C-alpha positions as CSV (number, residue, x, y, z in Angstrom):
1,M,7.9,-35.4,58.8
2,L,5.6,-32.0,58.0
3,L,2.1,-32.8,57.2
4,L,0.1,-29.9,55.6
5,S,-3.9,-30.6,55.5
6,K,-6.3,-28.4,53.4
7,S,-9.3,-30.1,55.2
8,P,-10.4,-28.8,58.8
9,K,-11.8,-32.9,59.0
10,S,-8.3,-34.5,58.5
11,D,-7.2,-37.0,61.4
12,L,-3.1,-36.3,62.1
13,K,-3.2,-39.0,64.4
14,R,-4.6,-41.4,62.1
15,V,-2.3,-40.6,59.2
16,I,0.8,-40.7,61.6
17,K,-0.5,-43.9,62.6
18,D,-1.0,-45.6,59.4
19,F,2.4,-44.0,57.9
20,N,4.5,-45.3,61.0
21,Q,2.6,-49.0,60.6
22,K,3.3,-49.5,57.3
23,S,6.7,-48.3,57.0
24,G,7.6,-50.0,60.4
25,F,6.7,-53.2,58.9
26,M,8.3,-52.8,55.6
27,F,11.1,-51.9,57.3
28,I,11.5,-54.7,59.8
29,R,11.0,-57.2,56.8
30,Q,13.9,-55.8,55.0
31,F,16.4,-54.4,58.1
32,K,15.3,-56.6,61.0
33,K,15.3,-54.0,63.3
34,K,12.6,-51.4,64.8
35,L,12.6,-47.7,62.8
36,W,10.4,-45.7,64.7
37,H,10.1,-44.4,68.7
38,I,6.9,-45.6,70.2
39,S,5.7,-42.4,70.8
40,Y,6.2,-38.9,68.3
41,Y,6.2,-34.8,69.0
42,D,3.3,-33.2,66.9
43,H,2.6,-29.4,66.7
44,I,0.1,-27.7,64.6
45,L,1.5,-24.7,63.1
46,R,-0.8,-21.5,63.0
47,K,0.6,-19.2,60.9
48,E,1.9,-19.8,57.1
49,E,5.4,-18.2,57.7
50,E,6.0,-20.9,60.1
51,L,5.9,-23.6,57.2
52,L,9.1,-22.5,55.7
53,E,11.1,-22.1,58.9
54,T,9.9,-25.5,60.2
55,A,10.7,-27.3,57.0
56,K,14.2,-26.0,57.0
57,Y,14.3,-26.9,60.7
58,I,13.5,-30.7,59.9
59,F,15.7,-30.5,56.8
60,N,18.8,-30.0,59.0
61,N,18.0,-32.8,61.8
62,P,20.7,-34.4,59.9
63,V,22.9,-31.8,60.1
64,R,22.6,-31.0,63.5
65,K,23.3,-35.0,64.1
66,G,26.7,-34.9,62.3
67,L,25.7,-37.4,59.6
68,V,26.4,-34.5,56.7
69,N,27.6,-30.7,56.3
70,S,24.5,-29.6,54.2
71,F,20.8,-31.4,54.5
72,K,21.0,-31.3,50.3
73,E,23.8,-34.1,51.0
74,Y,21.3,-36.6,52.7
75,P,20.2,-39.1,50.8
76,F,17.1,-39.3,52.3
77,S,15.9,-36.0,52.3
78,G,12.7,-35.0,50.3
79,S,9.8,-32.8,49.9
80,M,6.6,-33.1,47.3
81,M,6.1,-29.3,48.4
82,F,9.7,-27.6,48.6
83,Q,12.3,-27.8,46.0
84,I,15.3,-28.9,48.5
85,D,17.8,-26.7,46.0
86,K,15.9,-23.6,47.0
87,L,15.9,-24.0,50.7
């Protein structure tokens, strides 16, 4: 997951906690198994040019795992900021 904040007061840990809690609860109810690992790795991007490269890296996770040949084939990829067909 890649998040972009426009406020210096944003609380990344709180956002991740809330997202994981709500999505994890819904997933457990539907599939009867856990969705998320207990911990996560976070990193704050400092330079604007790192944003696109980081997004490409995240989109290519299913390719590295051998699930698809192209990230565009992965049905769960999505973005509110990037047009996937232009990456």
